[in-house]
N, C-alpha and C positions, 0 to 999 in steps of 0.2 A: 094640806092638800098637796099632793105629788105632781108636778109637772112633768109631762112626758117631753123630755129634752130634744127629742127627734121632730116633735111637731111645733117647734118654736117657729114664729113667724121671723124674716132676715131682720125686721126692725129690733124686736124682742133679742134676737141673739146677737146681735151687733151692740145693743146697750149692755149685754152682759160681757162682752168680750173683754175689755179693760180689765174687769176683775179678774175673768178666767186666766189672761196672760198674766195679771199680778199674782196670781196663786200657784202658779207654776204648773197650773193643771195642763196635760198634753193637749192642746186645744184640736190638733191635726185628727183627733181620733174621736171628737165630740159627735154625738150623732147628727146633730145639726148639719156640721161641716160635712159630713160622710154622703150627706144626702143633697147638698147644695153647692152647686157649682160657682153662684156667684158669692157665696161667703167663703169658699174656697180660694178662688181669686182674690179676694181682699185681704185675706189672712196671708196669700205668698206675697202679696202688695206689702202688707206691713212688715212680714219677715224680712223682705229685701230692704225696704227701708231702714228697720232695726240694724241690718248687717252693716248696710253704709254707714250709719251713724256712728257705730263702734271703731270705722276706721279713719273717722274725721280727727279724733285725738289721740294721741298714742296714750296709755293707760302708765303715769308716772307713780313708782312707789314713793313715799315721802322719805325723806333722810332718818336715819337710825336715830337721830337725837333730837328728831322734833317732838317725839312724847316727853323727853326730858326737859326739853324747853317749854312745852304747855303746862306741865307738873310745876314746875318752877315760878312761870308766871302766876298761875293759880295760888301757890302758896304767897307770893309776893303780895298779891291783890287781897288775900285774905287777913295777913298781917298788916297789911295799911288800912284796911277798913275797920280794924278794931281800935284804931285811933279817934279819940272825940276830940 
């Protein structure tokens, strides 16, 4: 059964919202959002919160040697676990 996305209730749309956002779908063009001021305002608030959260902590790239250290630790663990 195909659901008419423009006729979703706010509760049904909001229940789907995390999945929509997580899927990468452009939620702003969703038929419900285009027709519902309340959910447009909710989405705007969520986008504002997400943007503010991105600025809380800077993104830090790990040092280049990190993967080498992880690989070495795994190899050391594997060779140590083979002892009886």
